[in-house]
N, C-alpha and C positions, 0 to 999 in steps of 0.2 A: 389454188392460190389464195392467200389471205387478202381480203379487201382492205387496203390501207385507208386510214382517215387522214386527210390533209387539212391543216389549219392555216388560215390566212393571218399573217402578222403585218402590222403596219410599220413601215419604215424601220426594219431591223438594222442594228448596228452591223457594219461590214465585218465579215469574218475573215480569218487568215486564209492564205492559200491552202487548199485541201488536197491531201493525197487519198486515193481510194484504191482498194485492192480489187483487181479484176477477178471475178469469180470463176472464170474459165481458164485464164492463163496463169492465175495466181501471181501476177506481177503487179507492182504498184504503179499507178498512173497519177500524175499531178494535174490539178485544175486551178487555173489562175483567175477565172471569171465566175463569180457566184451565179450569174444568170445562165451559165452554160453547164452547171452541175447536172449530172444525170440523176435519175432516181437511184436511191441506194438504201441498203439495209445497214444497221449498225449493231455492234456487239457490246453487250454489257456483261462483265464477268469478274470473277475474283482471280487475281494473278496467282499462278502456281510456278513451280520450278521450270526452268528452261523455256521461258516465253521467247518467241521469235522477234528479234528486233528488225528494224529497217535494213541495217547493214548486213545482218545475217541472211535476210531474204534475198538481197541483191547479190551476195557473194556465193550463193548456192549452198550455204551451210544449214539452211533451215530444215531440210528433210530429215536430218539426223537428230533433230532436237525433239524433246518430249512435247513441247508446245505446238509443234507443227500439226498434229492431228486436230487440235481444237481449231486452228486456223483453216485447215482443209474442210472440216465438218461445217464450219460457219459458211464457207463458200458454197458447199453442197446444199445447205438449207436455203441460202439466198437464191441459188439457181432454181431450186424447186418452186420457190415463191415468185419466180420471174424477174429477179434482179441480176443485172450484170456486174454490179459493184457492191462492195461491203466495206465499211470502215471499222478497223480494229485498232485500238489504241497502242498495242504493243509494236506494230510494224508500220503504222501510218504517220508516225511522228518521229522526226530525227532528234532523239533525246541527247545526242552529243552537242547539239546547238542550244545554248541557253536562251538565245533570242527566240528561236523557233519554238522551244518548249514553252516559254512564257506566253507567246502569241497564241499557241495552240490551247493552253489551259484557259486563257481568257475567252477563247472561241468555242470551247467544248460544249457548253450548254446549248449554244445555237446549233452546233452540228447534230446533237441528239434531237433537238427540237425540230430540225428540218428533215430528219430521216423519215422515210416512208414507213419503216417498221424497225423496232428494236428487239433484238434477241437477248433475253436474259438467260444466260447459261448457268445453271446451278449444278456444279460438278459433284456436289456431295448429296444430291437427292437421287434416290433409287426408284421410288414409287412412281407410278404413272398417273395416280389420282391424288389430289390434295384433300386429305381428310384430317380431322382433328388428331393431334399428336403425331402426325406424319413428319418425316424429316424436312419437309418444306418449311415448317415453322422454325426449324433449328439451323437452316442453311446459313453458312458463313457469308453468303451474298448480302444478307440483310444487315450485317455488321460492318460492312465496308463503307468508308466515308464517301467515296466517289459514286457508289451506286445510288445514292439518294437523288442526285440530279439526273442520273440515267434512268431512274424510275419515273420522275416527274416531268422531265422535259419532252419526251416523245409522246405523241398522241396515241400511238399503238405500241404496246409492249407485249410480246409473247414469251412465256416462260417455258424452258426446256429442262429436262433432268439430265443426269450425267451421261446418258446414252442418246441424247438428242431426241427424246420422245417428248412431244408437246404436252404441257401441263394445262395450258389455258392462258387467256389474255389477262391483263391487269384489270379489265372491267369485270371479267368473269370471276376472278379471284380476289376482288376488292375487299371482301369481308375478311378473308384470311390475311391479306396484306395489311389492312388497317389494324388488325389484332397484333400483328408482329411489330409494326412500325409506329403505331400511334398516329399515323397521318389521317387527316380528315378524308372520308370517302369522296366528298365533293371535289377534291383536288384530283383524285384518280379518275373520276368520270369526266372531268373537264367542265363540270357544272359551275365550279367556283374557280376564280383566278387565284393564282399563287400569291399575287400581291395583296389580295384581300385579307390575308392572314397576318397577324402581328409578327413583329420581329421575334418575340419570345416563342411564339408557337412554331415558327419555322426553325429556330435554333433547337427547340426541343426534339425535333425529328432527327437531328444530327447528334444529339447529346450522347447516345450510347454507341456511336459508330467510331471505328478506329481507322487509322491510316498508317502506312509503313513509316512515313516521315511526319514529324509533328507539324511541319508547315502546311502539309496537305489537309489538315483539319480545317484550315481557313480557306485554302485555295479551292477545295472541293465545293465550297459554298458560294463562290463568286456568282454563278448563274442564278442560284436560288434568290439572291438579293439584287441581281442586276448590277453588279459591281465589276469594274475593270481596274486592275492594279498590277504592277510588276511583280514577278516571282523572284524571291531572294532566298534561295535555299541556303540554310545555314543560320537564318535569323531566329529559328526556334519559335517560342511562344509569341514573339513580337509580331509574327504574321497574323495571328488572330486579333491582336490589338489593332493592327493596321486595318483589318477588315471592319472592325467595329467603328473605327474612326471614319472610314469611307461610308459606311451605312449612315452614320450620324450626319454626314454632310448632305445626304439626300433625303433623310427622313427625320421627322420630329416625334417618332414613336418612342415613348418613354419605356416601353417594355424591353428595349435594348438594355436598360439598367436593372431589369427585374429578374435577377438570378440569385442563386444561393451558393454558398461555399462554406466548408468547414474550417477554412483558414482563420485562425483567431487574431491574425495580425491586422494592422492598418491596410486598407485596400483603396483602390480607386473605383470609379463608376463602371469601368470595363472589366468583363470577366476574363479569366486566363485561358479558358477553353470552352467549347460548346457544352461540355459535361455539366457546367454550372447551371444550364437551362433545363436540366432533366425534369425538374418539377414545375416548370413554367408553361407547360402546354395549355393551361386553362386561362392564361392571362391575355387580355386584349386591350386595345386602346380605350380609354375612358370615354363614356358617352358625352360628358361635359369636360372641356379642357379648362384647367386652372392656370396652366402655364402658357402664356401667349408670346413671350419674348424669345428670340432666337438664342441659341447657345453655341459655343465654339471652343476649340482647344487654344490655349495660350501657353506661354512659357511659365505661367504660374499654376497651371492645371486647367481643368475644364471649367470655363466660365459659364455659370448658369444661375438663373433666378428660380427659387423654389419656395413654396409655402412651407414654413418650418414651425415646429412646436418644440420648445425647450422640454426635454424629456427627463433628464437627470443631470447630475453634475458633469458639465462639459459635453453632454451628448444631446443631440437634437433628432427629432423625428421629422423627416422631410417627405412630403407627398409627391407621388409620381402620377402622371396622367395615364394610369392603366388600372384595370380592375379584373375581377374574376368574371369570366364570360357567363352572362345570363343571371348574375346575382347582383341585386341592388345594394348600394352602399357598401361595396366591397373594394374600394380603392386601396391600393397597397402603398407602402412607403419604405424608406430605408433609414437606417440610423447613421448619423454623421457625427464624428467627434472633432472638436476644434483642435487645431495644431498650434504650436507656439507662434508661427508666423501669422500676422494679422489677416483675418478674413479668409484663412485657409483651413480646409477640412479634409478628413479622410473617412471613408466608409468603414464601419465596424459592425460586428455582431454584438448583440446585447442579450445576456442571459440565454444564449443558445438560439436566439431568434434572429433571423437574417432578413426576412421579408415580411414585416408586420402589417397588419391592416391599419389603415389610417382612417379613423372615424371622421365622417364628414361633418359631424357636429362640433368638432374641436375648433377652437379659435386659433388661427395660425397667422403668422406674419411673413410676408414675402421678404426674402433676403437674397441679395446678389452675392454669390460666394464663388470661391475657387476650390475645386475638389482635385486634390493631387492624385495622379495615377502612380507615380513613383515617389515614395516617402523616404526621406533620408534615413538610412539605417534600418528601415522596415521594422521598427520596434513594435513589439506586441502592445496593444492598447492597455493602459493601466486599468486593472480591475477596480471598480469603485463600489463603495457601500453608500447607498443613497440615504443619507440621514446624518445623525450627529452622535458623537461620543461625548457625553457630558462628563468630562474627565475630572474636573475639580469645581466644587461649589463651596460657598461659605459653610463652615461646620454646622451640621444639624444638631439639635438638642438630643441628648441621650436619655432624657427623662422618660418614664414609662408612658406618660400620657401625651407624649409628643406625636404630632401627626406627620405623616409623609405620604401624601396622596398623589398618585401618578395616573394620568389618563394618556394612553398612547395607542398607536396603531398595532404594535406588537406586544406580546407578553413575555418575550425572551430576556428582558433586561433583569439585572440584579442590582442591589445597592453597590456591589463591588465592580460591576461592569455595566454602566448605564449607557447602553447603545440603543438609540431610538431611530428606527428606519421608517420610511414612508413609501407607499407604492410608487414604483417608477412611472413616470408620465404624469404624476400628480404634483401640484403645488399645494401649499396649505400648511396646517399645523402638524408638527411631528409629535410633540409631547407638551403636556401641561402638568406642572408639578406645584403642589402647595405643601409647604413644610415649615416646621418651627425651627428657628435658628437657635444656636447655642446661647446667643445673647438674649433670647426670650421672645422676640417678636416673630410673627408668622409672615412669610414672604411667598412670592410666586415666581416661577420660572416658566417661560414659554419659548419654544424653539420651532422654527418652521421656514418655509420657502415662500417668498412672494411670487406673483405671477411671472416675474422675470427670472425666477430661480436664484435670487439673491438670498443668502442666509439672513434670518432675522432672529433677534434675541430680545426677550423682555425679562428684566430682573426687577422685582418689585411691582409696582402698579396694581391694576385691578385683576382679580381672578376671572371674572366674567367679561366677555367681549361686549362692547357697547350695544350692539343690536339685540343682545339677548336679555337685557335688563327688562324685567317684568314679563318675560315670556315663560309660558308653562313648560317649555322645552329646554330651559337654560341648564338644567342639571342632567340632561341626556348626553350621550357621547357626542352627538352632532352639535349640541349647544356648547359644551365645554370646548370642543375642538374648532369652533367657528373661527374664521380667518380675519375678521375685520379689526382685530387688535394690531395688525401689522401696519401701523401708522406711526411714523417717527415723532409726530406731534403729541402722542399719548405718553403718559408717564412711564418711564423705564424702558421704552421701546427703542431699539437701535437696529437700523437696516444696514447690512454689510454689502459687500460687492462679491459677485459670483466668481471673480478671478482672485481677488486679494483677501477676501474675508472681512474681518472686523477687528478693530483695535481702538477701544474707547476707555476714557476715565469718566465715571459717573458715580462718584462716591465709592465705587468699586472698580476694580480693573476687569474688563471684559475682553477676552480674546477669542476669536473664532478663526482657526487656522486650518488650511488644507494640509493634511499630513498623511503619510503612508503607514498604516497600522497592520502588521502581519500580512504585508503584501497587497493590502487594499487601501485605496485612497479614499479619505472621508474627511468630513468637517469635525474638528476636535474643538470642544468648547471649554474655556477656562474662565471661571468667575471667582474672584478672591478679594478679601478685605486687604487693605494696605498693611495692617498690622500682623498679617500672617507671616510665617517664617519663610515661605517660598520667595525666591527672587523673581519678580514679575516684570519682565520686559520681553519684547517680541522675539529676540534671539535666544532667550534662555527661559524656557517654561517647564522643562522636565522636572518632575518631582521624584525621580528615582524609582519609578515603578517597574522599569525594565520591559515595558510592553511595546515600546516604540521600536520598530525594526526597519 
């Protein structure tokens, strides 16, 4: 007989009434008092065709069904190990009662946890030894959503192949199990408590598992996170959202938000399925917490305060209180895009990056925001070009000796297509242009973003920034692109607004407008003399180039 390991649990939640299958009579008996429960074995398996239900067992139909042999073999193994009772999910729950099913699913983790021994039956394994490349590693049992808690909850798990030959315990096979599942060995040995692992780590263990019903992807994780909630079959993906909401009520672990998705649309802070956590198994709670205020769900979205850095036009990088395990300065963040409603945001992917690193050296500002989970229309975020299109400037001189000097972050611009971009996440100068006007004098144009990501334009004024005068570095790239020119008190400098742009008259008409050019939103700059032919006012600035779409 296998020597069972019994664990002591402090003040467990009361479980539902429990049915057990008598291993000798093969009849189901019901127990109403937890303190009177006998020792019992419990079965973990992947369902197959013609599994025996409670009603079929009672009506005498079971013996003719294909699943009866598995039931009888489970009882035989339990008797050999000295147990008079075994629990099997197919026939020990009345699945015709939604109330009983809900109560049972909320109690199932405890039932596995309290069992003296768990039999993990792998019907698709033929070998008697677990070796590299054996069918044990490919067993469907490891892909089933429910078997995760059935592996973790019991102290003693014994594995059997398709002919009920013993393969070994989860302690003996822990290396193979860890390789297949990605679960930390300390959980299997009992050396580490399940709750010591981050939400993201536990979710990652379920990421590649499947269930017959989409709701069960959430319901099968209730015990893993110590959650109780009603079962509502038919709610679909909403079940996983509810699970995350319940986790958030009990935990301030930000790794709940540390997931990835290929979905290019606006999203909320909650993932649509455990699959989104497939690459989050290395994320843990940050050693130092930056976020100390509670957060909660409201009718305007998830109300939360986060340290945020303006990253690009309408997009912010928000810091989460989680980091890569064992790696210093590895805090991660998420990108948030502002929505038309005041102080409301949605999560977005930026340039294919969904979970960027948040440099601890960055200066951030705490913002209290609302992050929508459901976005009206679920529109795809507008693709943005982070920079300026200098679409119109006062006519340059065409003389052979006329200068047209450009200092910029990129070299992809042309005189016909003067698009100047700046690295995302950076504020500062995008371009400095010095050129000779048709009217003869030389002038300067500077474009950039101030620390609040407002667009700033200088037309005229000084070529060199104030702090570079007299500096030996003033003609270097860093000197020319210095940012201290962005002061509205300086000659020719105008600071716009990151939402509305700029519209000023200063001996010239200067407009900076947010426009969509070939499917990308960007700042478009128009600078013109009043005597030019174009009609210059905010609602009519097109010069007929046909590039606006």
